[in-house]
mmCIF file as gemmi writes it, N, C-alpha and C atoms, coordinates in Angstrom:
data_model
loop_
_atom_site.group_PDB
_atom_site.id
_atom_site.type_symbol
_atom_site.label_atom_id
_atom_site.label_alt_id
_atom_site.label_comp_id
_atom_site.label_asym_id
_atom_site.label_entity_id
_atom_site.label_seq_id
_atom_site.pdbx_PDB_ins_code
_atom_site.Cartn_x
_atom_site.Cartn_y
_atom_site.Cartn_z
_atom_site.occupancy
_atom_site.B_iso_or_equiv
_atom_site.pdbx_formal_charge
_atom_site.auth_seq_id
_atom_site.auth_asym_id
_atom_site.pdbx_PDB_model_num
ATOM 1 N N . MET Axp A 1 ? -24.532 26.135 84.779 1 0 ? 1 A 1
ATOM 2 C CA . MET Axp A 1 ? -23.244 25.871 84.084 1 0 ? 1 A 1
ATOM 3 C C . MET Axp A 1 ? -22.98 24.423 83.957 1 0 ? 1 A 1
ATOM 4 N N . ARG Axp A 2 ? -23.181 23.778 85.003 1 0 ? 2 A 1
ATOM 5 C CA . ARG Axp A 2 ? -22.917 22.346 85.045 1 0 ? 2 A 1
ATOM 6 C C . ARG Axp A 2 ? -23.898 21.523 84.071 1 0 ? 2 A 1
ATOM 7 N N . ARG Axp A 3 ? -25.078 22.048 84.071 1 0 ? 3 A 1
ATOM 8 C CA . ARG Axp A 3 ? -26.161 21.459 83.113 1 0 ? 3 A 1
ATOM 9 C C . ARG Axp A 3 ? -25.645 21.618 81.676 1 0 ? 3 A 1
ATOM 10 N N . ARG Axp A 4 ? -25.175 22.761 81.389 1 0 ? 4 A 1
ATOM 11 C CA . ARG Axp A 4 ? -24.717 23.161 80.057 1 0 ? 4 A 1
ATOM 12 C C . ARG Axp A 4 ? -23.529 22.228 79.581 1 0 ? 4 A 1
ATOM 13 N N . VAL Axp A 5 ? -22.657 21.938 80.516 1 0 ? 5 A 1
ATOM 14 C CA . VAL Axp A 5 ? -21.583 21.084 80.126 1 0 ? 5 A 1
ATOM 15 C C . VAL Axp A 5 ? -22.108 19.694 79.925 1 0 ? 5 A 1
ATOM 16 N N . TRP Axp A 6 ? -23.003 19.297 80.688 1 0 ? 6 A 1
ATOM 17 C CA . TRP Axp A 6 ? -23.639 17.991 80.582 1 0 ? 6 A 1
ATOM 18 C C . TRP Axp A 6 ? -24.354 17.884 79.234 1 0 ? 6 A 1
ATOM 19 N N . LEU Axp A 7 ? -25.099 18.844 78.884 1 0 ? 7 A 1
ATOM 20 C CA . LEU Axp A 7 ? -25.717 18.833 77.539 1 0 ? 7 A 1
ATOM 21 C C . LEU Axp A 7 ? -24.755 18.781 76.364 1 0 ? 7 A 1
ATOM 22 N N . ILE Axp A 8 ? -23.704 19.471 76.492 1 0 ? 8 A 1
ATOM 23 C CA . ILE Axp A 8 ? -22.688 19.524 75.489 1 0 ? 8 A 1
ATOM 24 C C . ILE Axp A 8 ? -22.085 18.082 75.372 1 0 ? 8 A 1
ATOM 25 N N . SER Axp A 9 ? -21.785 17.507 76.489 1 0 ? 9 A 1
ATOM 26 C CA . SER Axp A 9 ? -21.132 16.122 76.525 1 0 ? 9 A 1
ATOM 27 C C . SER Axp A 9 ? -22.215 15.11 75.998 1 0 ? 9 A 1
ATOM 28 N N . VAL Axp A 10 ? -23.412 15.265 76.167 1 0 ? 10 A 1
ATOM 29 C CA . VAL Axp A 10 ? -24.447 14.433 75.652 1 0 ? 10 A 1
ATOM 30 C C . VAL Axp A 10 ? -24.511 14.511 74.059 1 0 ? 10 A 1
ATOM 31 N N . GLU Axp A 11 ? -24.49 15.924 73.717 1 0 ? 11 A 1
ATOM 32 C CA . GLU Axp A 11 ? -24.407 16.099 72.242 1 0 ? 11 A 1
ATOM 33 C C . GLU Axp A 11 ? -23.167 15.483 71.617 1 0 ? 11 A 1
ATOM 34 N N . LEU Axp A 12 ? -22.03 15.63 72.192 1 0 ? 12 A 1
ATOM 35 C CA . LEU Axp A 12 ? -20.913 14.985 71.686 1 0 ? 12 A 1
ATOM 36 C C . LEU Axp A 12 ? -20.951 13.418 71.573 1 0 ? 12 A 1
ATOM 37 N N . LEU Axp A 13 ? -21.6 12.95 72.611 1 0 ? 13 A 1
ATOM 38 C CA . LEU Axp A 13 ? -21.776 11.419 72.63 1 0 ? 13 A 1
ATOM 39 C C . LEU Axp A 13 ? -22.752 11.021 71.47 1 0 ? 13 A 1
ATOM 40 N N . MET Axp A 14 ? -23.761 11.772 71.315 1 0 ? 14 A 1
ATOM 41 C CA . MET Axp A 14 ? -24.678 11.481 70.25 1 0 ? 14 A 1
ATOM 42 C C . MET Axp A 14 ? -24.052 11.615 68.882 1 0 ? 14 A 1
ATOM 43 N N . SER Axp A 15 ? -23.309 12.738 68.76 1 0 ? 15 A 1
ATOM 44 C CA . SER Axp A 15 ? -22.62 12.932 67.448 1 0 ? 15 A 1
ATOM 45 C C . SER Axp A 15 ? -21.663 11.765 67.104 1 0 ? 15 A 1
ATOM 46 N N . GLY Axp A 16 ? -20.887 11.343 68.177 1 0 ? 16 A 1
ATOM 47 C CA . GLY Axp A 16 ? -19.883 10.194 67.985 1 0 ? 16 A 1
ATOM 48 C C . GLY Axp A 16 ? -20.662 8.889 67.652 1 0 ? 16 A 1
ATOM 49 N N . ALA Axp A 17 ? -21.831 8.718 68.313 1 0 ? 17 A 1
ATOM 50 C CA . ALA Axp A 17 ? -22.578 7.57 68.006 1 0 ? 17 A 1
ATOM 51 C C . ALA Axp A 17 ? -23.132 7.557 66.626 1 0 ? 17 A 1
ATOM 52 N N . LEU Axp A 18 ? -23.573 8.775 66.134 1 0 ? 18 A 1
ATOM 53 C CA . LEU Axp A 18 ? -24.022 8.944 64.799 1 0 ? 18 A 1
ATOM 54 C C . LEU Axp A 18 ? -22.895 8.71 63.757 1 0 ? 18 A 1
ATOM 55 N N . LEU Axp A 19 ? -21.801 9.13 64.053 1 0 ? 19 A 1
ATOM 56 C CA . LEU Axp A 19 ? -20.614 8.923 63.147 1 0 ? 19 A 1
ATOM 57 C C . LEU Axp A 19 ? -20.234 7.526 63.056 1 0 ? 19 A 1
ATOM 58 N N . ILE Axp A 20 ? -20.25 6.878 64.162 1 0 ? 20 A 1
ATOM 59 C CA . ILE Axp A 20 ? -19.908 5.542 64.175 1 0 ? 20 A 1
ATOM 60 C C . ILE Axp A 20 ? -20.923 4.599 63.376 1 0 ? 20 A 1
ATOM 61 N N . SER Axp A 21 ? -22.214 4.933 63.649 1 0 ? 21 A 1
ATOM 62 C CA . SER Axp A 21 ? -23.215 4.133 62.975 1 0 ? 21 A 1
ATOM 63 C C . SER Axp A 21 ? -23.204 4.471 61.424 1 0 ? 21 A 1
ATOM 64 N N . LEU Axp A 22 ? -22.943 5.74 61.079 1 0 ? 22 A 1
ATOM 65 C CA . LEU Axp A 22 ? -22.819 6.041 59.624 1 0 ? 22 A 1
ATOM 66 C C . LEU Axp A 22 ? -21.617 5.286 58.997 1 0 ? 22 A 1
ATOM 67 N N . GLY Axp A 23 ? -20.505 5.178 59.72 1 0 ? 23 A 1
ATOM 68 C CA . GLY Axp A 23 ? -19.328 4.489 59.194 1 0 ? 23 A 1
ATOM 69 C C . GLY Axp A 23 ? -19.638 3.004 59.091 1 0 ? 23 A 1
ATOM 70 N N . ALA Axp A 24 ? -20.448 2.389 59.858 1 0 ? 24 A 1
ATOM 71 C CA . ALA Axp A 24 ? -20.848 1.064 59.841 1 0 ? 24 A 1
ATOM 72 C C . ALA Axp A 24 ? -21.68 0.708 58.579 1 0 ? 24 A 1
ATOM 73 N N . CYS Axp A 25 ? -22.454 1.711 58.117 1 0 ? 25 A 1
ATOM 74 C CA . CYS Axp A 25 ? -23.424 1.536 57.141 1 0 ? 25 A 1
ATOM 75 C C . CYS Axp A 25 ? -22.861 2.099 55.732 1 0 ? 25 A 1
ATOM 76 N N . THR Axp A 26 ? -21.556 1.964 55.559 1 0 ? 26 A 1
ATOM 77 C CA . THR Axp A 26 ? -20.982 2.414 54.303 1 0 ? 26 A 1
ATOM 78 C C . THR Axp A 26 ? -21.524 1.579 53.14 1 0 ? 26 A 1
ATOM 79 N N . PRO Axp A 27 ? -22.083 2.137 52.075 1 0 ? 27 A 1
ATOM 80 C CA . PRO Axp A 27 ? -22.538 1.248 51.006 1 0 ? 27 A 1
ATOM 81 C C . PRO Axp A 27 ? -21.381 0.663 50.175 1 0 ? 27 A 1
ATOM 82 N N . ARG Axp A 28 ? -21.551 -0.552 49.772 1 0 ? 28 A 1
ATOM 83 C CA . ARG Axp A 28 ? -20.589 -1.112 49.014 1 0 ? 28 A 1
ATOM 84 C C . ARG Axp A 28 ? -21.157 -1.699 47.703 1 0 ? 28 A 1
ATOM 85 N N . VAL Axp A 29 ? -20.623 -1.363 46.606 1 0 ? 29 A 1
ATOM 86 C CA . VAL Axp A 29 ? -21.092 -1.798 45.273 1 0 ? 29 A 1
ATOM 87 C C . VAL Axp A 29 ? -19.958 -2.64 44.721 1 0 ? 29 A 1
ATOM 88 N N . GLU Axp A 30 ? -20.331 -3.872 44.298 1 0 ? 30 A 1
ATOM 89 C CA . GLU Axp A 30 ? -19.313 -4.747 43.799 1 0 ? 30 A 1
ATOM 90 C C . GLU Axp A 30 ? -19.836 -5.26 42.341 1 0 ? 30 A 1
ATOM 91 N N . VAL Axp A 31 ? -18.838 -5.198 41.455 1 0 ? 31 A 1
ATOM 92 C CA . VAL Axp A 31 ? -19.167 -5.502 40.069 1 0 ? 31 A 1
ATOM 93 C C . VAL Axp A 31 ? -18.205 -6.662 39.702 1 0 ? 31 A 1
ATOM 94 N N . ALA Axp A 32 ? -18.777 -7.781 39.351 1 0 ? 32 A 1
ATOM 95 C CA . ALA Axp A 32 ? -17.986 -8.98 39.006 1 0 ? 32 A 1
ATOM 96 C C . ALA Axp A 32 ? -18.365 -9.523 37.661 1 0 ? 32 A 1
ATOM 97 N N . PRO Axp A 33 ? -17.362 -9.99 36.848 1 0 ? 33 A 1
ATOM 98 C CA . PRO Axp A 33 ? -17.698 -10.491 35.63 1 0 ? 33 A 1
ATOM 99 C C . PRO Axp A 33 ? -18.342 -11.935 35.769 1 0 ? 33 A 1
ATOM 100 N N . SER Axp A 34 ? -19.186 -12.208 34.85 1 0 ? 34 A 1
ATOM 101 C CA . SER Axp A 34 ? -19.866 -13.481 34.778 1 0 ? 34 A 1
ATOM 102 C C . SER Axp A 34 ? -18.924 -14.577 34.523 1 0 ? 34 A 1
ATOM 103 N N . ASP Axp A 35 ? -19.057 -15.735 35.148 1 0 ? 35 A 1
ATOM 104 C CA . ASP Axp A 35 ? -18.187 -16.932 34.772 1 0 ? 35 A 1
ATOM 105 C C . ASP Axp A 35 ? -18.65 -17.692 33.514 1 0 ? 35 A 1
ATOM 106 N N . LYS Axp A 36 ? -19.878 -17.357 33.026 1 0 ? 36 A 1
ATOM 107 C CA . LYS Axp A 36 ? -20.377 -18.052 31.898 1 0 ? 36 A 1
ATOM 108 C C . LYS Axp A 36 ? -20.145 -17.101 30.658 1 0 ? 36 A 1
ATOM 109 N N . PRO Axp A 37 ? -19.909 -17.682 29.436 1 0 ? 37 A 1
ATOM 110 C CA . PRO Axp A 37 ? -19.645 -16.781 28.32 1 0 ? 37 A 1
ATOM 111 C C . PRO Axp A 37 ? -20.968 -16.193 27.881 1 0 ? 37 A 1
ATOM 112 N N . ILE Axp A 38 ? -20.77 -15.066 27.285 1 0 ? 38 A 1
ATOM 113 C CA . ILE Axp A 38 ? -21.879 -14.241 26.716 1 0 ? 38 A 1
ATOM 114 C C . ILE Axp A 38 ? -22.254 -14.764 25.338 1 0 ? 38 A 1
ATOM 115 N N . THR Axp A 39 ? -23.536 -15.104 25.188 1 0 ? 39 A 1
ATOM 116 C CA . THR Axp A 39 ? -23.965 -15.603 23.889 1 0 ? 39 A 1
ATOM 117 C C . THR Axp A 39 ? -24.974 -14.612 23.248 1 0 ? 39 A 1
ATOM 118 N N . ILE Axp A 40 ? -24.742 -14.305 22.065 1 0 ? 40 A 1
ATOM 119 C CA . ILE Axp A 40 ? -25.505 -13.406 21.364 1 0 ? 40 A 1
ATOM 120 C C . ILE Axp A 40 ? -26.119 -13.943 20.09 1 0 ? 40 A 1
ATOM 121 N N . ASN Axp A 41 ? -27.381 -14.141 20.019 1 0 ? 41 A 1
ATOM 122 C CA . ASN Axp A 41 ? -28.009 -14.784 18.879 1 0 ? 41 A 1
ATOM 123 C C . ASN Axp A 41 ? -28.681 -13.62 18.066 1 0 ? 41 A 1
ATOM 124 N N . LEU Axp A 42 ? -28.241 -13.598 16.761 1 0 ? 42 A 1
ATOM 125 C CA . LEU Axp A 42 ? -28.768 -12.577 15.849 1 0 ? 42 A 1
ATOM 126 C C . LEU Axp A 42 ? -29.439 -13.324 14.702 1 0 ? 42 A 1
ATOM 127 N N . ASN Axp A 43 ? -30.594 -12.952 14.37 1 0 ? 43 A 1
ATOM 128 C CA . ASN Axp A 43 ? -31.2 -13.35 13.099 1 0 ? 43 A 1
ATOM 129 C C . ASN Axp A 43 ? -31.348 -12.198 12.255 1 0 ? 43 A 1
ATOM 130 N N . VAL Axp A 44 ? -30.484 -12.189 11.158 1 0 ? 44 A 1
ATOM 131 C CA . VAL Axp A 44 ? -30.351 -11.053 10.246 1 0 ? 44 A 1
ATOM 132 C C . VAL Axp A 44 ? -30.874 -11.533 8.889 1 0 ? 44 A 1
ATOM 133 N N . LYS Axp A 45 ? -31.69 -10.72 8.329 1 0 ? 45 A 1
ATOM 134 C CA . LYS Axp A 45 ? -32.242 -11.026 6.98 1 0 ? 45 A 1
ATOM 135 C C . LYS Axp A 45 ? -31.876 -9.84 6.126 1 0 ? 45 A 1
ATOM 136 N N . ILE Axp A 46 ? -31.136 -10.098 5.081 1 0 ? 46 A 1
ATOM 137 C CA . ILE Axp A 46 ? -30.793 -8.993 4.182 1 0 ? 46 A 1
ATOM 138 C C . ILE Axp A 46 ? -31.395 -9.217 2.769 1 0 ? 46 A 1
ATOM 139 N N . ASP Axp A 47 ? -32.22 -8.336 2.478 1 0 ? 47 A 1
ATOM 140 C CA . ASP Axp A 47 ? -32.879 -8.28 1.178 1 0 ? 47 A 1
ATOM 141 C C . ASP Axp A 47 ? -32.324 -7.219 0.285 1 0 ? 47 A 1
ATOM 142 N N . HIS Axp A 48 ? -32.078 -7.508 -0.877 1 0 ? 48 A 1
ATOM 143 C CA . HIS Axp A 48 ? -31.676 -6.403 -1.814 1 0 ? 48 A 1
ATOM 144 C C . HIS Axp A 48 ? -32.309 -6.671 -3.171 1 0 ? 48 A 1
ATOM 145 N N . GLU Axp A 49 ? -32.47 -5.463 -3.78 1 0 ? 49 A 1
ATOM 146 C CA . GLU Axp A 49 ? -33.161 -5.404 -4.989 1 0 ? 49 A 1
ATOM 147 C C . GLU Axp A 49 ? -32.387 -4.496 -5.929 1 0 ? 49 A 1
ATOM 148 N N . ILE Axp A 50 ? -32.066 -4.947 -7.121 1 0 ? 50 A 1
ATOM 149 C CA . ILE Axp A 50 ? -31.271 -4.088 -7.998 1 0 ? 50 A 1
ATOM 150 C C . ILE Axp A 50 ? -32.285 -3.775 -9.233 1 0 ? 50 A 1
ATOM 151 N N . ARG Axp A 51 ? -32.426 -2.572 -9.503 1 0 ? 51 A 1
ATOM 152 C CA . ARG Axp A 51 ? -33.235 -2.187 -10.661 1 0 ? 51 A 1
ATOM 153 C C . ARG Axp A 51 ? -32.361 -1.61 -11.674 1 0 ? 51 A 1
ATOM 154 N N . LEU Axp A 52 ? -32.421 -2.187 -12.852 1 0 ? 52 A 1
ATOM 155 C CA . LEU Axp A 52 ? -31.655 -1.749 -13.968 1 0 ? 52 A 1
ATOM 156 C C . LEU Axp A 52 ? -32.489 -1.307 -15.041 1 0 ? 52 A 1
ATOM 157 N N . LYS Axp A 53 ? -32.405 -0.074 -15.44 1 0 ? 53 A 1
ATOM 158 C CA . LYS Axp A 53 ? -33.264 0.538 -16.515 1 0 ? 53 A 1
ATOM 159 C C . LYS Axp A 53 ? -32.378 0.785 -17.675 1 0 ? 53 A 1
ATOM 160 N N . VAL Axp A 54 ? -32.649 0.189 -18.797 1 0 ? 54 A 1
ATOM 161 C CA . VAL Axp A 54 ? -31.826 0.292 -19.895 1 0 ? 54 A 1
ATOM 162 C C . VAL Axp A 54 ? -32.69 0.787 -21.075 1 0 ? 54 A 1
ATOM 163 N N . ASP Axp A 55 ? -32.147 1.792 -21.76 1 0 ? 55 A 1
ATOM 164 C CA . ASP Axp A 55 ? -32.925 2.266 -22.95 1 0 ? 55 A 1
ATOM 165 C C . ASP Axp A 55 ? -33.082 1.212 -23.937 1 0 ? 55 A 1
ATOM 166 N N . LYS Axp A 56 ? -33.941 1.29 -24.749 1 0 ? 56 A 1
ATOM 167 C CA . LYS Axp A 56 ? -34.368 0.302 -25.727 1 0 ? 56 A 1
ATOM 168 C C . LYS Axp A 56 ? -33.129 0.165 -26.712 1 0 ? 56 A 1
ATOM 169 N N . GLU Axp A 57 ? -32.472 1.236 -27.042 1 0 ? 57 A 1
ATOM 170 C CA . GLU Axp A 57 ? -31.415 1.176 -28.143 1 0 ? 57 A 1
ATOM 171 C C . GLU Axp A 57 ? -30.262 0.502 -27.435 1 0 ? 57 A 1
ATOM 172 N N . LEU Axp A 58 ? -29.883 0.747 -26.249 1 0 ? 58 A 1
ATOM 173 C CA . LEU Axp A 58 ? -28.867 0.097 -25.583 1 0 ? 58 A 1
ATOM 174 C C . LEU Axp A 58 ? -29.141 -1.411 -25.313 1 0 ? 58 A 1
ATOM 175 N N . ASP Axp A 59 ? -30.394 -1.651 -25.139 1 0 ? 59 A 1
ATOM 176 C CA . ASP Axp A 59 ? -30.794 -3.068 -24.877 1 0 ? 59 A 1
ATOM 177 C C . ASP Axp A 59 ? -30.597 -3.861 -26.204 1 0 ? 59 A 1
ATOM 178 N N . ASP Axp A 60 ? -30.81 -3.25 -27.347 1 0 ? 60 A 1
ATOM 179 C CA . ASP Axp A 60 ? -30.609 -3.853 -28.565 1 0 ? 60 A 1
ATOM 180 C C . ASP Axp A 60 ? -29.034 -4.095 -28.858 1 0 ? 60 A 1
ATOM 181 N N . VAL Axp A 61 ? -28.225 -3.233 -28.455 1 0 ? 61 A 1
ATOM 182 C CA . VAL Axp A 61 ? -26.776 -3.294 -28.554 1 0 ? 61 A 1
ATOM 183 C C . VAL Axp A 61 ? -26.329 -4.427 -27.683 1 0 ? 61 A 1
ATOM 184 N N . ILE Axp A 62 ? -26.828 -4.467 -26.545 1 0 ? 62 A 1
ATOM 185 C CA . ILE Axp A 62 ? -26.256 -5.504 -25.56 1 0 ? 62 A 1
ATOM 186 C C . ILE Axp A 62 ? -26.912 -6.901 -25.808 1 0 ? 62 A 1
ATOM 187 N N . SER Axp A 63 ? -27.978 -7.005 -26.547 1 0 ? 63 A 1
ATOM 188 C CA . SER Axp A 63 ? -28.644 -8.262 -26.745 1 0 ? 63 A 1
ATOM 189 C C . SER Axp A 63 ? -27.75 -9.335 -27.372 1 0 ? 63 A 1
ATOM 190 N N . LYS Axp A 64 ? -28.184 -10.46 -27.287 1 0 ? 64 A 1
ATOM 191 C CA . LYS Axp A 64 ? -27.395 -11.602 -27.773 1 0 ? 64 A 1
ATOM 192 C C . LYS Axp A 64 ? -27.185 -11.513 -29.235 1 0 ? 64 A 1
ATOM 193 N N . ASP Axp A 65 ? -28.098 -11.004 -29.891 1 0 ? 65 A 1
ATOM 194 C CA . ASP Axp A 65 ? -28.089 -11.024 -31.408 1 0 ? 65 A 1
ATOM 195 C C . ASP Axp A 65 ? -27.111 -9.962 -31.973 1 0 ? 65 A 1
ATOM 196 N N . SER Axp A 66 ? -26.779 -9.126 -31.082 1 0 ? 66 A 1
ATOM 197 C CA . SER Axp A 66 ? -25.907 -7.982 -31.695 1 0 ? 66 A 1
ATOM 198 C C . SER Axp A 66 ? -24.511 -8.443 -32.038 1 0 ? 66 A 1
ATOM 199 N N . GLY Axp A 67 ? -24.005 -9.461 -31.436 1 0 ? 67 A 1
ATOM 200 C CA . GLY Axp A 67 ? -22.622 -9.933 -31.698 1 0 ? 67 A 1
ATOM 201 C C . GLY Axp A 67 ? -21.639 -9.166 -30.839 1 0 ? 67 A 1
ATOM 202 N N . LEU Axp A 68 ? -22.035 -8.353 -30.033 1 0 ? 68 A 1
ATOM 203 C CA . LEU Axp A 68 ? -21.088 -7.535 -29.114 1 0 ? 68 A 1
ATOM 204 C C . LEU Axp A 68 ? -20.263 -8.497 -28.181 1 0 ? 68 A 1
ATOM 205 N N . PHE Axp A 69 ? -21.039 -9.374 -27.626 1 0 ? 69 A 1
ATOM 206 C CA . PHE Axp A 69 ? -20.44 -10.4 -26.719 1 0 ? 69 A 1
ATOM 207 C C . PHE Axp A 69 ? -20.317 -11.705 -27.217 1 0 ? 69 A 1
């Protein structure tokens, strides 16, 4: 009976030591903003192509010789 009490007390001591050691090893994550400004460099190239298809009759109406404009 005495040995059993001794084993239980050892287990309690081990559990306490384990809890204390786990408490000491609490992970800590820290996020801090940078003190330098953020610079974003973008190189953007925009190409466009417009295709205009005009019927021949409409082309004659719009032409300079038609007197419309």
